[in-house]
N, C-alpha and C positions, 0 to 999 in steps of 0.2 A: 116723317122722311126716312130716304132711300141713298143707300151708304153701299158703295164699291168693292171693294176691297180683292187687288190684284197681289197674289203670289197663298198659296196653299202652303207655303212655310210652316214652320213653327204661331213665327211673330203675325201671320197675316189671319190663320185658325182661333190665335188667340185674341188677336183686333175682329174678330166677325162673331166671337165667343161673346168675351164682353158690353160687347154693342146689343146685340140678339137677347139680348138676356137682359137688356133696360123696355125691351120692344120695338129698338130700332129693326128697319128692316131693311138687312142686308142681302148682297149677294158677292160670290163670292168665283173670282175668277183665275183658274190654273193650266195652266195650256202643257200640262202633261195631264197623264189617265188616271194619277193618285195622287193624295195631296201625303203634304209630313218633308219634305224640304228633304235636310238632314237628319230628322227622325225619320231613320229609317231601321227597322229588323227586322230580317228574317225571323220564320215562325217554323218548327217541324216536328213533328212528335211528342211538343210538349218543352220543347228546348229553343230557345232565343241566340239569335247571330244581333247584334250592333256591328251598322255598317257605317253610321252620321259621328253625331252627337253620343258621347259614351256616356261622362258623370255631367253632375252640376256643382257648383259651389250650394251649401245649404243655406244661406241669407233670407230667401227670400221666397225660392219658388217652390218649395212643404205647406207653404199656402193658396197654392195654387190646385197641388198636388193633392192634397190636403180637402179642398173641396170637392173639387171633383171620383172623390173616393180611387185616388191610383197610389195602387203599394208600392211601397218607398223599402230602402234600405242605406243604412250612411254606413262605411264600412274603410279601412286603411284601405289602399294604395302602395302594398309594394314596387322599388322597381328596382331595377339589373341594370348595368350596366353594361357594354364593350368597347374595346378597343379592336383598332381596322385589321385585328391578327383571330380575333373571334373571340379574347382572352376579358373577362372578368375583370374588371378592374370600379376606383370608386369615381362616385360620381365624384368628389370633390375630395383629393385628398386634406387628409387626419393637422398635415402641417400646415396649411391654408384657412383650418376651418376658425383663426384668431383672426387672421386677417379680413376672411372673409365677416366676421360679423362688425368690425371695425368699421369695415364698405355698407354696412349695413346701416349704422347708424350717419355715418356722415351719406349718403344718399338721400337719408330720411331727412333729413338737414333739406339738403337741396331743389328735393325734389316741392318740397314747403314754398319753397320761392315760388312754386308753377303753378300756384294754387290752382290762380279762377283759369286753368286749359285743362288743367288738373279732372277737380271736382266736377258734376254734374251729371247727371245721367244721362244725356245723350251729347257730343261733339260741339266743340263750340271755338272759341277764339285759343288760336293755335299760338306759343309762344313762339316764336321765330330760332329760339337754342333747343326748342324741342321737334322743330324740322328737320335737324339731322339724321343722317343713320342711327341704329345703339350702339354700332360699336362705333363709332365717331367720337359721341355726347361722351361713354364707360374711358376711352382715352383721354381728352377731351381733361378729367377730373380725374384722372388716377386708377380706376375700378381697375381690377387687373383679375379678381375673381369671381366677380359676382355673375360673368358674364359666365363662366363653365354652370354657376345655377339657378341660369336662367334661362339658359340655348333651349335644351328638352324642351323644353313647357311652350318656346316659340317653336319647335317642331308638330305638339302636338296641336295649338290654337290653326293652323297653318298660315303662320307669320313668316313661315320665309327663311334667310339667311341676316343673321346677327347685319350682316355691313348694309344689307337693304334697307330693310321696317325702319321708318322712324319710330324712334325714343316713344313720338308722342303716341302713338296709338301702341304701342307697347306697357308701357306705364299709367294707361290707359287703364288695362287687367292687371300688371304685373305690381299694384303695389305693397310700399313694403310692407304692410298689412300678412300678404298674398303670398312675398318669399317670404314672409316668416312663418305660415303658413305648413311651403314644404318646405321647410325646416323640419317643424314638428311631426310630418306625416299628419297633420290633420284629415276627420274623415272625411270623404266625398260623398255623396245623394248619387246612386243609381237609382235609377223607376227597376220594378224587379220583374216588369214581362215587356222589358224594354222604350226605347222613347216609341215608338208606334202605339203602346198605349194610350200613352198622354192625348197624341193625334188623336184617337182616334175616341179619347171621352169630351176633345172638342168636338170631333164633327156630330155627334149625336144630338150637339144641342145649336146644328149650325142651319137652318133649313133650303137655304140656297145654294152649292156649295156646281159650279160649273168646271168639270171637265175635260183636257183639251181645247180648251179656244184660247188660242195667243189674244194678248191683246194688243190693237194695232195701230192704234189712237188712242188719247186721251187727250179732249180737248172745252174748253170753257167757253160755255153758248149763254149768252142771256146770262139770263138766275139758275140754269143748269151745267152740270159736266157730260158731257156726250163721252161712252165709252165704246168703241168699235172692237167689233170677231170679224176673219170671215167670214160670218154667218148671219151675225143682226147691228143693228147698234140700242143700246138703251141710254138712256139719261139717268144724269144722280143729283145727288143736294152734297152728298161730298166721295170723293174717293181717296182710300189711303193703298200706296205701292212699297211693295215690299221688298224688289225686286229689280237688279236693275234690266232695264229695257230697255231694247235699239233706237239706237240715234235713230228722233225726231218723232216718233208714236205720242211722244207730250209734247203740248203744243205749246209749252216755255219755257222763254229763252236761257232762264237761268236753269231749272230744275232739267233740260235735255242735255242742259251744259256738267249735271252734275255725271248725268249719263254717259256724255264722252268722254266723263275724266275718270270714268269708276272701273278699276283693276279689280280682278277676281286670282285667286292662284289656283295653278289645276294640283289636284289630288285623287290621291287610286290612295283605294282602300281592297285587299284582296282576303278572303276567307278562306280558309284549311279547315282541318277536320285531322288534326296530328296525334300521334300515339302518344305522349310521354304526360301524364299527367299531372306532375309540380311545376309548372311553369312562373312565370312574374312578366310582370310588365317589362321589357326586355329594349333600352333604348342603344341606339350604333351610334356610340360618339362619336366618333370619325366622319361620318355620312351626317352632323345636325347638317342641315338648311341647305343640301347639296340638289339637286334636279337630277330624279334617276334614279337616286338610291333611298335606301331603304330603311326611313326614320327610325321606328318605332315597333314593336306590336304590343297589344295586350289579348291575356287570353280570357276563359271560363269555362267554366266545367260543370256541362250537369247529364246528367242519365251515363256519368261512366263513359262518357266523352268528352270529348276537350276540343276545345275550339280556339282559334289564332288567327284574330283577323291586326293583317300587318298592316304599314304607314306608311306613301308615298307619296315624295314631289315628280308632274310630269302631270305627263298623258297615256293614259293605253295603248300597250303595244306588247305583242312577243317580250320584244328584248326589257322592257322593264318587269315583267309580271316574271320571266326569268329568273331576272336579277334578284328578284328579290325570294323567289325560293330558292334557291344557291345558296343566298346573306343566309337564311331560316339552315336548313341543312345542314350550312356552317356549323351550324350550334351542337349538330347535333343530334337535333330533331327530327324525328321519322313523319313526314304528311302523309295523310292518308288520302286523302282527297282535296283537289281543288272545290270547292262552294259556288263562289263569283267573284269578280272582277267587278266595280263601280268608279268612273267615274267621277268625280265632282268638283264644281269650283265653287273656293267658297272664300271669307277675310274678303268684304267686297271693299276699297282702299283707295288712297290716289295718290300714286306715285311722287316723286318729291319735287320732278321737274314740274308738275299740278297741280300742284301746291300749293298755297295762302294764307297768311295768320288768321284771312275775316275770310276763307271759302266754306267751312260750317256757321260759323254766325250770318253768314248770309242767307244763306239756306234754312236755316231755325228763323229770320225776321220774318222772312215771304210768305213762310207758314201760317203768320200770326195774321196776313192779310192775305190768303185765300183758303181755297177749299179742294184744295191738292196736298196732298199729306204726304212726304216719307217718313216712311216708321221701319224700324227693324236695325234689320246689325247694316244700312247705308248713312243711316244719321246717330248707330250709335255701339258700342263696345258690344262684338261674337260669342257674348257666353246669354244659356242660358236664363240665369239668376237675371243676367241688368235688363236683356233685352224682355223681363216679363213687368220688372217696373218699367222699363220703357215702353210703351204698345200699354199697359194699365195708365200712364198717364195725360198719351194723348186722349183714349179710348173716356176715359174719366173728361177731357174739355171738351169732345163730342157728345158726349149725354150730355153735362148740363145748358151746352146752345140746343140739344132736342129739350130738355126740359123748357130753357126759363124760355123756348119761340112755340114749342106746339102745344105746351101746356099751362101757356099763360091762364 
């Protein structure tokens, strides 16, 4: 059996690794000249700088890291918050903490009413109550403090403004247990040599990776699926798609409809070397969710050098980068040099005007009767931990089919 995987980010590389490990012939197509997607680490003289995924929740992903012999650490992540005057402020006012705890208890009870929408690995049926912006949902239930707790996390994951992102997407990731974890300051998982090390270990077990080849057509032809690039055409038994493709690339009405409606968030990271030694992750409270404003930065110290990576919504441009630099310097931080600027497009989602309660359920039902699969963050919450479980489930379905069909 031959399988094509389109997109060589974490989901695509993981799928290829899991399938090839079971003897299935896999070809990975990547339009860039490198693999990894948002798992992107710079390395210089033994020093690493993460540009994309920085940390993961620890529940499931450790299983993969142990299997691949990728070293990791679990550690606390300390946070600082500053206001529009660049003065340190509390994340949540101390006198609001009792109210927050009451709100979390009430939220837990309310979200249990939407169990059918919020449980499960992949997106599915969406209750209409959850299709509204998060700010509207919180206001309806008179939650006054939870937004303060959750807004920095929305920025970290690239979800955007609280009055734009639907409650459904938010509570798929930030359920009550996760929110309590933020309050407790639970440990997070960091890969010692950076997330690119995970991609490197996956790639060493994948035989056929095709770089700088953009897929232009995916079409069912008889019992096979045609995959066409500008230079060649190949046929496969199954195709796994991990990334948004241009309109009309997939010759399937429902899948193409999804690709037309999927939106992403423009996100920029700027990596600097700075002079200060003792810096912690810092959020800019007055800018959270606002386009072209610095959201937060995290730092790491190696070989007596401090690297600072700053994140902002928007598209790369001189004014945006200068604004980020200015905000960092206003905190009294001395920048030694700018290392790089990177544009990302993250958090695949459907805007409210294009979303319906059955949208993802129709996709899931379609996949049961198709040899074209949508996997990864197109159909699942965008955390490494969850993507691992989601992709593994799809891979296991294909592996079972392979064993039952070709080894009877």
